[in-house]
C-alpha positions as CSV (number, residue, x, y, z in Angstrom):
1,M,8.3,9.2,18.3
2,A,7.7,8.7,14.6
3,Y,4.7,7.6,12.5
4,I,4.5,5.8,9.2
5,T,1.7,4.9,6.7
6,V,0.2,1.4,6.5
7,S,1.7,1.1,3.0
8,N,5.2,1.8,4.3
9,A,4.7,-0.6,7.1
10,K,3.8,-3.3,4.6
11,K,6.8,-2.3,2.5
12,I,9.2,-3.0,5.4
13,V,7.6,-6.4,6.1
14,E,7.6,-7.4,2.4
15,T,11.4,-6.8,2.0
16,F,12.0,-10.0,4.1
17,N,12.1,-13.5,2.7
18,L,8.5,-14.5,3.6
19,T,8.6,-17.8,1.7
20,N,11.4,-19.5,3.6
21,N,10.7,-17.9,7.0
22,Q,8.0,-19.4,9.2
23,F,6.1,-17.0,11.5
24,S,4.1,-18.4,14.4
25,G,0.9,-17.1,15.9
26,Y,-2.7,-16.8,15.0
27,L,-4.1,-14.9,12.0
28,Y,-7.5,-14.2,13.6
29,K,-9.7,-15.3,16.5
30,T,-11.2,-18.0,14.3
31,R,-9.3,-20.4,12.0
32,I,-8.5,-19.4,8.5
33,S,-7.5,-22.4,6.4
34,F,-7.5,-21.2,2.8
35,F,-4.3,-19.1,2.9
36,N,-1.1,-20.6,1.6
37,R,2.2,-20.2,3.5
38,L,3.2,-16.9,1.9
39,E,-0.2,-15.4,2.6
40,Q,-0.1,-16.5,6.2
41,N,3.4,-15.2,6.6
42,L,2.4,-11.8,5.1
43,V,-0.2,-11.3,7.8
44,L,1.8,-12.9,10.7
45,A,5.0,-10.9,9.8
46,Y,3.0,-7.7,9.7
47,K,1.4,-8.5,13.0
48,S,4.8,-9.3,14.6
49,F,6.3,-6.0,13.2
50,I,3.4,-3.9,14.4
51,E,3.5,-5.4,17.9
52,N,7.2,-4.9,18.5
53,P,9.1,-3.3,15.6
54,E,12.4,-3.2,17.4
55,R,12.4,-6.9,18.3
56,F,11.2,-7.9,14.9
57,L,13.9,-6.0,13.1
58,E,16.7,-7.2,15.4
59,S,16.8,-10.6,13.6
60,K,15.4,-9.5,10.3
61,Y,17.1,-6.2,9.5
62,V,17.1,-5.0,6.0
63,K,17.4,-1.5,4.5
64,I,14.7,0.0,2.3
65,N,16.5,1.1,-0.8
66,R,15.6,4.1,-2.8
67,T,13.1,2.9,-5.5
68,A,14.4,2.8,-9.0
69,D,13.4,5.7,-11.4
70,T,12.0,4.2,-14.6
71,H,11.0,7.6,-15.9
72,K,7.5,6.2,-16.6
73,W,5.7,8.0,-13.8
74,V,5.7,11.5,-12.4
75,F,6.4,10.4,-8.8
76,E,9.0,7.6,-8.5
77,G,12.5,7.0,-7.5
78,G,12.0,8.5,-4.0
79,T,12.9,7.5,-0.5
80,P,10.2,6.5,1.9
81,A,9.4,9.0,4.6
82,Y,8.4,8.8,8.3
83,H,6.4,11.5,10.1
84,K,7.3,13.2,13.4
85,E,3.8,14.7,13.8
86,S,0.8,12.4,14.1
87,G,-1.4,15.1,12.7
88,C,0.6,15.5,9.5
89,T,-1.7,15.7,6.5
90,K,0.6,13.5,4.5
91,L,-0.2,10.6,6.8
92,S,-3.7,10.4,5.3
93,A,-3.3,12.4,2.1
94,E,-4.6,10.9,-1.1
95,Y,-1.9,9.3,-3.3
96,F,-1.8,10.5,-6.9
97,N,0.5,9.5,-9.8
98,L,0.4,10.1,-13.5
99,E,2.0,8.0,-16.2
100,I,4.4,10.0,-18.4
101,P,3.2,9.7,-22.1
102,K,5.5,7.8,-24.4
103,F,6.1,10.9,-26.7
104,I,7.5,12.8,-23.7
105,I,9.8,9.9,-22.7
106,D,11.0,9.7,-26.3
107,R,12.1,13.3,-26.1
108,G,14.6,12.4,-23.4
109,F,15.5,13.1,-19.8
110,D,15.0,16.9,-19.8
111,A,11.5,16.5,-21.3
112,V,10.6,14.0,-18.6
113,Q,11.8,16.4,-15.9
114,D,9.9,19.3,-17.4
115,F,6.7,17.2,-17.5
116,R,7.2,16.2,-13.9
117,N,7.8,19.8,-12.8
118,W,4.6,20.9,-14.6
119,V,2.5,18.3,-12.9
120,K,3.9,19.0,-9.5
121,K,3.4,22.8,-10.0
122,N,-0.2,22.2,-10.8
123,S,-0.9,19.4,-8.3
124,Y,-2.7,21.9,-6.0
125,L,-5.7,21.5,-8.4
126,L,-5.8,17.8,-7.5
127,E,-5.7,18.7,-3.8
128,Q,-8.7,20.9,-4.4
129,H,-10.4,18.0,-6.3
130,K,-10.4,20.0,-9.6
131,L,-9.5,17.1,-11.8
132,D,-11.3,18.5,-14.9
133,V,-9.3,21.7,-14.7
134,F,-6.0,19.9,-14.1
135,F,-6.5,17.6,-17.2
136,M,-7.8,20.5,-19.3
137,R,-4.6,22.5,-18.6
138,L,-2.5,19.4,-19.2
139,R,-4.0,19.0,-22.7
140,S,-3.7,22.7,-23.3
141,K,0.0,22.5,-22.4
142,Y,1.0,19.3,-24.3
143,G,-1.6,19.2,-27.1
144,E,-3.8,16.4,-28.3
145,Q,-1.0,13.9,-28.1
146,I,-1.6,13.7,-24.4
147,G,-4.9,11.9,-25.1
148,N,-8.3,12.3,-23.4
149,N,-7.6,9.8,-20.6
150,P,-4.0,9.9,-19.4
151,R,-3.3,7.0,-17.1
152,A,-3.6,8.2,-13.5
153,T,-3.6,6.5,-10.1
154,F,-5.5,7.7,-7.1
155,A,-5.5,6.1,-3.6
156,S,-5.5,6.8,0.1
157,N,-2.2,6.6,1.8
158,S,-3.5,3.7,3.8
159,G,-5.1,1.9,0.8
160,V,-8.1,2.6,-1.4
161,E,-10.4,2.3,1.5
162,N,-9.9,4.5,4.6
163,F,-10.0,2.5,7.9
164,D,-8.9,5.3,10.2
165,N,-12.3,5.8,11.9
166,I,-13.2,2.1,12.2
167,N,-13.0,0.5,15.6
168,L,-12.0,-3.1,16.5
169,E,-15.6,-4.3,16.8
170,E,-16.5,-3.0,13.3
171,L,-13.4,-4.5,11.8
172,E,-14.3,-7.9,13.4
173,D,-17.8,-7.6,12.0
174,R,-16.4,-7.0,8.5
175,I,-14.0,-9.9,8.8
176,D,-16.7,-12.3,10.1
177,V,-19.0,-11.3,7.2
178,L,-16.3,-11.9,4.6
179,L,-15.4,-15.3,6.2
180,T,-19.0,-16.4,6.2
181,E,-19.4,-15.4,2.5
182,Q,-16.2,-17.2,1.7
183,K,-17.3,-20.3,3.4
184,A,-20.6,-20.4,1.5
185,Y,-18.8,-19.8,-1.8
186,Y,-16.2,-22.5,-1.0
187,F,-18.9,-25.2,-0.5
188,Q,-20.7,-24.0,-3.7
189,N,-17.5,-24.6,-5.6
190,R,-15.8,-27.3,-3.5
191,D,-14.9,-29.4,-6.6
192,V,-12.5,-26.6,-7.6
193,L,-11.6,-24.8,-4.4
194,Y,-10.7,-28.0,-2.4
195,K,-7.7,-28.3,-4.6
196,F,-7.0,-24.7,-5.6
197,S,-8.1,-22.3,-2.8
198,R,-4.5,-22.1,-1.5
199,R,-3.0,-22.0,-5.0
200,T,-4.6,-18.9,-6.5
201,F,-1.1,-17.6,-7.4
202,L,-1.3,-20.1,-10.3
203,A,-3.8,-17.8,-12.0
204,Y,-1.2,-15.1,-12.5
205,K,1.4,-17.4,-14.1
206,S,1.7,-17.8,-17.9
207,E,2.3,-21.5,-17.7
208,V,-0.7,-23.9,-18.1
209,I,-2.0,-25.3,-14.8
210,K,-0.9,-29.0,-15.3
211,D,-3.1,-30.7,-12.7
212,N,-6.4,-29.0,-13.8
213,N,-8.9,-31.8,-13.6
214,T,-11.9,-29.5,-13.3
215,D,-14.5,-28.8,-15.9
216,Y,-12.9,-25.5,-16.7
217,S,-10.4,-24.8,-19.4
218,D,-7.0,-23.4,-18.3
219,S,-8.1,-19.8,-19.1
220,E,-11.5,-20.3,-17.4
221,L,-9.9,-21.8,-14.3
222,K,-7.4,-18.9,-14.1
223,E,-10.2,-16.3,-14.3
224,F,-12.2,-18.2,-11.6
225,L,-9.2,-18.2,-9.3
226,K,-8.4,-14.5,-9.9
227,D,-12.0,-13.7,-9.1
228,Y,-11.8,-15.8,-5.9
229,D,-8.5,-14.2,-4.9
230,K,-9.7,-10.6,-5.5
231,T,-13.1,-11.2,-3.9
232,Y,-12.1,-13.0,-0.8
233,K,-8.4,-13.5,-0.1
234,K,-6.9,-10.0,-0.9
235,P,-9.7,-8.1,0.9
236,L,-9.3,-10.4,3.9
237,I,-5.5,-9.9,4.1
238,K,-6.1,-6.1,3.9
239,L,-8.7,-6.3,6.7
240,L,-6.4,-8.4,8.9
241,Y,-3.6,-5.9,8.5
242,H,-5.9,-3.2,9.9
243,Y,-7.3,-5.5,12.5
244,H,-3.9,-6.1,14.0
245,R,-2.9,-2.5,13.6
246,V,-5.9,-1.3,15.6
247,R,-5.3,-4.0,18.2
248,L,-1.6,-3.5,18.7
249,N,-0.3,-0.2,17.4
250,P,-3.2,2.1,16.1
251,E,-1.0,5.1,15.2
252,L,1.9,3.0,13.8
253,K,4.4,4.5,16.2
254,L,8.0,3.6,15.8
255,S,11.5,5.0,16.7
256,G,12.7,7.7,14.3
257,N,16.3,6.4,14.6
258,L,15.2,2.9,13.8
259,L,13.4,4.1,10.7
260,E,16.4,6.1,9.5
261,Q,18.5,3.0,9.8
262,L,16.0,1.3,7.5
263,G,16.5,4.0,4.9
264,F,13.6,6.3,5.7
265,K,13.9,10.1,5.7
266,V,11.9,12.7,7.7
267,C,8.8,14.0,6.1
268,S,9.5,17.5,4.7
269,C,6.0,18.7,5.8
270,C,6.6,17.5,9.4
271,H,10.0,19.2,9.4
272,K,8.5,22.5,8.3
273,L,5.7,22.2,10.9
274,Q,8.2,21.6,13.7
275,S,10.3,24.5,12.5
276,N,7.2,26.8,12.5
277,N,6.2,25.6,15.9
278,H,9.7,26.2,17.2
279,N,9.9,29.7,15.7
280,S,6.4,30.6,17.1
281,Y,7.4,29.4,20.5
282,S,10.7,31.4,20.4
283,H,8.8,34.5,19.3
284,T,6.3,34.1,22.2
285,E,9.2,33.7,24.7
286,L,10.7,37.0,23.4
287,L,7.5,38.8,24.1
288,R,7.3,37.7,27.7
């Protein structure tokens, strides 16, 4: 049996054409009417994959390719991993990445690799939550050019918020509260949301929204829709992902062979853990 993170499960689902495919089923126990087709398909495809990965992939098979290395971040260009041990620390470990400064990139490939190696060598400080010491050493190594606030990214492997210890009832409570708040906000702003609640994607486009007959200017309408999207729609999609995972496949168990066909590799930490367990077992047998 193999295990993957929530983010990698989403990565598998999002490789499919979710715009042209129609997925059937229900999003939640109560009706949700303000998602567009793509948003509905994101949740329904994830639900279908979680419920029966093998059946889902039979008709929608696609390989997860190694991500491109842009040389802009310390950790990129890798192959997604699956885990053989449900207790592997990497399944719930915090994700960290650091943007490579432009003056390092300008020095060429070797300088980029040296910077990456230095960060990886000192990453134990991040695991110990000694961020101040890490950045102090970084500035000491690379000088004032590094700046006071290098762009860094921190997140849990299952998203910014950890849902691992939340049961189904608590998830339903969170979803119900968010839906109640969304409904009240919708009716307070019905003159705008009646037309645009399913079209929040327009807020992220550079083109002017042509059928804007609201009292907002184009920039004001886009800010309004972004706020609506980030306050209600995106958090709800995230909650629904976890809701269906807890219901259908809490540990995200899949077949290791299936994941390898998708382009995943075995987690190096799991491999070491299994080797250590095997060696320990063999040593015990010799002593008997």
